[in-house]
Backbone as XML, in Angstrom:
<?xml version="1.0"?>
<chain id="A" units="angstrom">
  <residue number="1" name="MET">
    <atom name="N" x="129.074" y="97.141" z="109.521"/>
    <atom name="CA" x="128.633" y="96.172" z="110.487"/>
    <atom name="C" x="128.821" y="94.738" z="109.999"/>
  </residue>
  <residue number="2" name="CYS">
    <atom name="N" x="128.649" y="94.516" z="108.735"/>
    <atom name="CA" x="128.679" y="93.175" z="108.166"/>
    <atom name="C" x="130.128" y="92.712" z="107.992"/>
  </residue>
  <residue number="3" name="ASN">
    <atom name="N" x="130.452" y="91.555" z="108.566"/>
    <atom name="CA" x="131.824" y="91.054" z="108.456"/>
    <atom name="C" x="131.894" y="89.671" z="107.823"/>
  </residue>
  <residue number="4" name="HIS">
    <atom name="N" x="130.898" y="89.276" z="107.072"/>
    <atom name="CA" x="130.935" y="87.987" z="106.399"/>
    <atom name="C" x="130.883" y="88.188" z="104.884"/>
  </residue>
  <residue number="5" name="GLU">
    <atom name="N" x="131.148" y="87.112" z="104.148"/>
    <atom name="CA" x="131.166" y="87.170" z="102.681"/>
    <atom name="C" x="130.067" y="86.293" z="102.128"/>
  </residue>
  <residue number="6" name="PRO">
    <atom name="N" x="129.353" y="86.703" z="101.112"/>
    <atom name="CA" x="129.344" y="88.068" z="100.588"/>
    <atom name="C" x="128.677" y="88.998" z="101.595"/>
  </residue>
  <residue number="7" name="PRO">
    <atom name="N" x="129.042" y="90.267" z="101.557"/>
    <atom name="CA" x="128.462" y="91.212" z="102.521"/>
    <atom name="C" x="126.969" y="91.415" z="102.287"/>
  </residue>
  <residue number="8" name="CYS">
    <atom name="N" x="126.274" y="91.711" z="103.356"/>
    <atom name="CA" x="124.829" y="91.974" z="103.269"/>
    <atom name="C" x="124.580" y="93.308" z="102.569"/>
  </residue>
  <residue number="9" name="PRO">
    <atom name="N" x="123.387" y="93.465" z="101.994"/>
    <atom name="CA" x="123.048" y="94.760" z="101.413"/>
    <atom name="C" x="123.034" y="95.827" z="102.503"/>
  </residue>
  <residue number="10" name="GLY">
    <atom name="N" x="123.499" y="97.013" z="102.177"/>
    <atom name="CA" x="123.516" y="98.109" z="103.136"/>
    <atom name="C" x="122.121" y="98.592" z="103.482"/>
  </residue>
  <residue number="11" name="ALA">
    <atom name="N" x="122.031" y="99.387" z="104.517"/>
    <atom name="CA" x="120.745" y="99.898" z="104.990"/>
    <atom name="C" x="120.049" y="100.772" z="103.954"/>
  </residue>
  <residue number="12" name="GLU">
    <atom name="N" x="120.796" y="101.377" z="103.040"/>
    <atom name="CA" x="120.218" y="102.241" z="102.011"/>
    <atom name="C" x="119.808" y="101.475" z="100.748"/>
  </residue>
  <residue number="13" name="ALA">
    <atom name="N" x="120.203" y="100.214" z="100.643"/>
    <atom name="CA" x="119.895" y="99.415" z="99.452"/>
    <atom name="C" x="118.409" y="99.058" z="99.402"/>
  </residue>
  <residue number="14" name="ALA">
    <atom name="N" x="117.896" y="98.909" z="98.208"/>
    <atom name="CA" x="116.482" y="98.561" z="98.024"/>
    <atom name="C" x="116.166" y="97.207" z="98.662"/>
  </residue>
  <residue number="15" name="ASP">
    <atom name="N" x="117.126" y="96.303" z="98.676"/>
    <atom name="CA" x="116.908" y="94.968" z="99.235"/>
    <atom name="C" x="117.505" y="94.820" z="100.639"/>
  </residue>
  <residue number="16" name="HIS">
    <atom name="N" x="117.532" y="95.907" z="101.419"/>
    <atom name="CA" x="118.177" y="95.889" z="102.731"/>
    <atom name="C" x="117.560" y="94.865" z="103.693"/>
  </residue>
  <residue number="17" name="GLU">
    <atom name="N" x="116.323" y="94.467" z="103.465"/>
    <atom name="CA" x="115.683" y="93.473" z="104.336"/>
    <atom name="C" x="116.249" y="92.065" z="104.130"/>
  </residue>
  <residue number="18" name="ALA">
    <atom name="N" x="117.082" y="91.886" z="103.100"/>
    <atom name="CA" x="117.691" y="90.584" z="102.835"/>
    <atom name="C" x="118.939" y="90.342" z="103.686"/>
  </residue>
  <residue number="19" name="ALA">
    <atom name="N" x="119.338" y="91.300" z="104.495"/>
    <atom name="CA" x="120.519" y="91.141" z="105.351"/>
    <atom name="C" x="120.276" y="90.048" z="106.383"/>
  </residue>
  <residue number="20" name="ARG">
    <atom name="N" x="121.347" y="89.457" z="106.860"/>
    <atom name="CA" x="121.257" y="88.390" z="107.871"/>
    <atom name="C" x="120.819" y="88.955" z="109.219"/>
  </residue>
  <residue number="21" name="LEU">
    <atom name="N" x="120.202" y="88.087" z="110.012"/>
    <atom name="CA" x="119.792" y="88.462" z="111.358"/>
    <atom name="C" x="120.995" y="88.490" z="112.292"/>
  </residue>
  <residue number="22" name="ARG">
    <atom name="N" x="121.075" y="89.522" z="113.116"/>
    <atom name="CA" x="122.083" y="89.589" z="114.185"/>
    <atom name="C" x="121.422" y="89.254" z="115.516"/>
  </residue>
  <residue number="23" name="ALA">
    <atom name="N" x="120.188" y="89.699" z="115.684"/>
    <atom name="CA" x="119.427" y="89.416" z="116.901"/>
    <atom name="C" x="117.972" y="89.265" z="116.505"/>
  </residue>
  <residue number="24" name="HIS">
    <atom name="N" x="117.292" y="88.286" z="117.106"/>
    <atom name="CA" x="115.893" y="88.014" z="116.770"/>
    <atom name="C" x="115.122" y="87.842" z="118.073"/>
  </residue>
  <residue number="25" name="HIS">
    <atom name="N" x="114.124" y="88.681" z="118.284"/>
    <atom name="CA" x="113.329" y="88.633" z="119.510"/>
    <atom name="C" x="111.838" y="88.607" z="119.154"/>
  </residue>
  <residue number="26" name="PRO">
    <atom name="N" x="111.338" y="87.462" z="118.669"/>
    <atom name="CA" x="109.934" y="87.380" z="118.274"/>
    <atom name="C" x="108.969" y="87.647" z="119.429"/>
  </residue>
  <residue number="27" name="GLU">
    <atom name="N" x="109.393" y="87.334" z="120.658"/>
    <atom name="CA" x="108.527" y="87.585" z="121.807"/>
    <atom name="C" x="108.331" y="89.084" z="122.041"/>
  </residue>
  <residue number="28" name="GLN">
    <atom name="N" x="109.254" y="89.902" z="121.529"/>
    <atom name="CA" x="109.143" y="91.356" z="121.642"/>
    <atom name="C" x="108.742" y="92.002" z="120.320"/>
  </residue>
  <residue number="29" name="GLY">
    <atom name="N" x="108.743" y="91.221" z="119.237"/>
    <atom name="CA" x="108.274" y="91.715" z="117.945"/>
    <atom name="C" x="109.295" y="92.463" z="117.118"/>
  </residue>
  <residue number="30" name="TRP">
    <atom name="N" x="110.586" y="92.211" z="117.319"/>
    <atom name="CA" x="111.592" y="92.904" z="116.519"/>
    <atom name="C" x="112.799" y="92.025" z="116.239"/>
  </residue>
  <residue number="31" name="SER">
    <atom name="N" x="113.542" y="92.441" z="115.196"/>
    <atom name="CA" x="114.796" y="91.785" z="114.830"/>
    <atom name="C" x="115.788" y="92.857" z="114.401"/>
  </residue>
  <residue number="32" name="LEU">
    <atom name="N" x="117.068" y="92.608" z="114.653"/>
    <atom name="CA" x="118.141" y="93.488" z="114.215"/>
    <atom name="C" x="118.872" y="92.793" z="113.085"/>
  </residue>
  <residue number="33" name="LEU">
    <atom name="N" x="118.971" y="93.458" z="111.958"/>
    <atom name="CA" x="119.676" y="92.897" z="110.815"/>
    <atom name="C" x="121.148" y="93.284" z="110.856"/>
  </residue>
  <residue number="34" name="CYS">
    <atom name="N" x="121.951" y="92.574" z="110.104"/>
    <atom name="CA" x="123.396" y="92.775" z="110.053"/>
    <atom name="C" x="123.764" y="94.196" z="109.606"/>
  </residue>
  <residue number="35" name="ASN">
    <atom name="N" x="122.905" y="94.824" z="108.813"/>
    <atom name="CA" x="123.184" y="96.162" z="108.309"/>
    <atom name="C" x="122.704" y="97.262" z="109.262"/>
  </residue>
  <residue number="36" name="GLY">
    <atom name="N" x="122.261" y="96.892" z="110.459"/>
    <atom name="CA" x="121.858" y="97.867" z="111.455"/>
    <atom name="C" x="120.400" y="98.268" z="111.420"/>
  </residue>
  <residue number="37" name="VAL">
    <atom name="N" x="119.615" y="97.679" z="110.536"/>
    <atom name="CA" x="118.191" y="97.998" z="110.427"/>
    <atom name="C" x="117.411" y="97.200" z="111.473"/>
  </residue>
  <residue number="38" name="LEU">
    <atom name="N" x="116.552" y="97.877" z="112.214"/>
    <atom name="CA" x="115.623" y="97.221" z="113.132"/>
    <atom name="C" x="114.335" y="96.960" z="112.373"/>
  </residue>
  <residue number="39" name="VAL">
    <atom name="N" x="113.889" y="95.718" z="112.333"/>
    <atom name="CA" x="112.671" y="95.342" z="111.626"/>
    <atom name="C" x="111.659" y="94.869" z="112.663"/>
  </residue>
  <residue number="40" name="PHE">
    <atom name="N" x="110.447" y="95.391" z="112.567"/>
    <atom name="CA" x="109.393" y="95.023" z="113.509"/>
    <atom name="C" x="108.407" y="94.077" z="112.848"/>
  </residue>
  <residue number="41" name="GLU">
    <atom name="N" x="107.695" y="93.294" z="113.655"/>
    <atom name="CA" x="106.780" y="92.282" z="113.109"/>
    <atom name="C" x="105.661" y="92.904" z="112.277"/>
  </residue>
  <residue number="42" name="ASP">
    <atom name="N" x="105.347" y="94.176" z="112.471"/>
    <atom name="CA" x="104.321" y="94.824" z="111.650"/>
    <atom name="C" x="104.898" y="95.343" z="110.333"/>
  </residue>
  <residue number="43" name="THR">
    <atom name="N" x="106.153" y="95.026" z="110.045"/>
    <atom name="CA" x="106.930" y="95.393" z="108.862"/>
    <atom name="C" x="107.436" y="96.826" z="108.893"/>
  </residue>
  <residue number="44" name="GLY">
    <atom name="N" x="107.261" y="97.538" z="109.992"/>
    <atom name="CA" x="107.890" y="98.845" z="110.142"/>
    <atom name="C" x="109.381" y="98.651" z="110.388"/>
  </residue>
  <residue number="45" name="GLU">
    <atom name="N" x="110.153" y="99.707" z="110.192"/>
    <atom name="CA" x="111.603" y="99.622" z="110.339"/>
    <atom name="C" x="112.152" y="100.911" z="110.937"/>
  </residue>
  <residue number="46" name="VAL">
    <atom name="N" x="113.304" y="100.796" z="111.571"/>
    <atom name="CA" x="114.097" y="101.947" z="111.973"/>
    <atom name="C" x="115.468" y="101.743" z="111.344"/>
  </residue>
  <residue number="47" name="LEU">
    <atom name="N" x="115.882" y="102.704" z="110.510"/>
    <atom name="CA" x="117.177" y="102.628" z="109.853"/>
    <atom name="C" x="118.274" y="103.098" z="110.808"/>
  </residue>
  <residue number="48" name="PRO">
    <atom name="N" x="119.532" y="102.736" z="110.541"/>
    <atom name="CA" x="120.618" y="103.103" z="111.454"/>
    <atom name="C" x="120.755" y="104.604" z="111.702"/>
  </residue>
  <residue number="49" name="ASP">
    <atom name="N" x="120.331" y="105.430" z="110.749"/>
    <atom name="CA" x="120.438" y="106.882" z="110.930"/>
    <atom name="C" x="119.243" y="107.459" z="111.693"/>
  </residue>
  <residue number="50" name="GLY">
    <atom name="N" x="118.327" y="106.586" z="112.154"/>
    <atom name="CA" x="117.184" y="107.024" z="112.949"/>
    <atom name="C" x="115.904" y="107.254" z="112.172"/>
  </residue>
  <residue number="51" name="ARG">
    <atom name="N" x="115.981" y="107.193" z="110.830"/>
    <atom name="CA" x="114.762" y="107.358" z="110.038"/>
    <atom name="C" x="113.835" y="106.174" z="110.259"/>
  </residue>
  <residue number="52" name="VAL">
    <atom name="N" x="112.543" y="106.470" z="110.253"/>
    <atom name="CA" x="111.520" y="105.452" z="110.458"/>
    <atom name="C" x="110.854" y="105.138" z="109.126"/>
  </residue>
  <residue number="53" name="VAL">
    <atom name="N" x="110.669" y="103.856" z="108.854"/>
    <atom name="CA" x="109.948" y="103.399" z="107.668"/>
    <atom name="C" x="108.631" y="102.825" z="108.167"/>
  </residue>
  <residue number="54" name="ALA">
    <atom name="N" x="107.529" y="103.382" z="107.692"/>
    <atom name="CA" x="106.207" y="102.931" z="108.120"/>
    <atom name="C" x="105.968" y="101.483" z="107.700"/>
  </residue>
  <residue number="55" name="PRO">
    <atom name="N" x="105.105" y="100.775" z="108.427"/>
    <atom name="CA" x="104.776" y="99.404" z="108.028"/>
    <atom name="C" x="104.339" y="99.349" z="106.564"/>
  </residue>
  <residue number="56" name="HIS">
    <atom name="N" x="104.757" y="98.315" z="105.877"/>
    <atom name="CA" x="104.476" y="98.198" z="104.444"/>
    <atom name="C" x="104.091" y="96.770" z="104.072"/>
  </residue>
  <residue number="57" name="ARG">
    <atom name="N" x="103.070" y="96.297" z="104.752"/>
    <atom name="CA" x="102.564" y="94.964" z="104.435"/>
    <atom name="C" x="101.953" y="94.972" z="103.056"/>
  </residue>
  <residue number="58" name="PRO">
    <atom name="N" x="102.143" y="93.891" z="102.305"/>
    <atom name="CA" x="101.518" y="93.814" z="100.977"/>
    <atom name="C" x="99.996" y="93.774" z="101.097"/>
  </residue>
  <residue number="59" name="VAL">
    <atom name="N" x="99.328" y="94.380" z="100.137"/>
    <atom name="CA" x="97.873" y="94.378" z="100.108"/>
    <atom name="C" x="97.418" y="93.124" z="99.373"/>
  </residue>
  <residue number="60" name="SER">
    <atom name="N" x="96.491" y="92.379" z="99.979"/>
    <atom name="CA" x="96.029" y="91.145" z="99.345"/>
    <atom name="C" x="95.109" y="91.479" z="98.177"/>
  </residue>
  <residue number="61" name="ALA">
    <atom name="N" x="95.029" y="90.571" z="97.215"/>
    <atom name="CA" x="94.168" y="90.756" z="96.057"/>
    <atom name="C" x="92.708" y="90.894" z="96.471"/>
  </residue>
  <residue number="62" name="LYS">
    <atom name="N" x="92.318" y="90.190" z="97.524"/>
    <atom name="CA" x="90.960" y="90.249" z="98.027"/>
    <atom name="C" x="90.626" y="91.673" z="98.509"/>
  </residue>
  <residue number="63" name="ALA">
    <atom name="N" x="91.563" y="92.319" z="99.193"/>
    <atom name="CA" x="91.348" y="93.679" z="99.701"/>
    <atom name="C" x="91.249" y="94.687" z="98.550"/>
  </residue>
  <residue number="64" name="VAL">
    <atom name="N" x="91.986" y="94.462" z="97.482"/>
    <atom name="CA" x="91.969" y="95.363" z="96.331"/>
    <atom name="C" x="90.635" y="95.263" z="95.605"/>
  </residue>
  <residue number="65" name="ALA">
    <atom name="N" x="90.067" y="94.068" z="95.516"/>
    <atom name="CA" x="88.829" y="93.844" z="94.785"/>
    <atom name="C" x="87.619" y="94.413" z="95.532"/>
  </residue>
  <residue number="66" name="ALA">
    <atom name="N" x="87.718" y="94.615" z="96.809"/>
    <atom name="CA" x="86.577" y="95.091" z="97.613"/>
    <atom name="C" x="86.227" y="96.526" z="97.365"/>
  </residue>
</chain>
């Protein structure tokens, strides 16, 4: 999918969220990355092969201490 240089990380790469945006729809809560990954505002994802990645927001230090 990626046609620019340097190419974006692939959907299987650990840093796949670093790919460039192809489409951004904040009013609907999602973005499509250059590598075909759909990223949602809750940090969930759908990979190009249809696998779903559950939301993975970082846990704040305050929440850990409680």
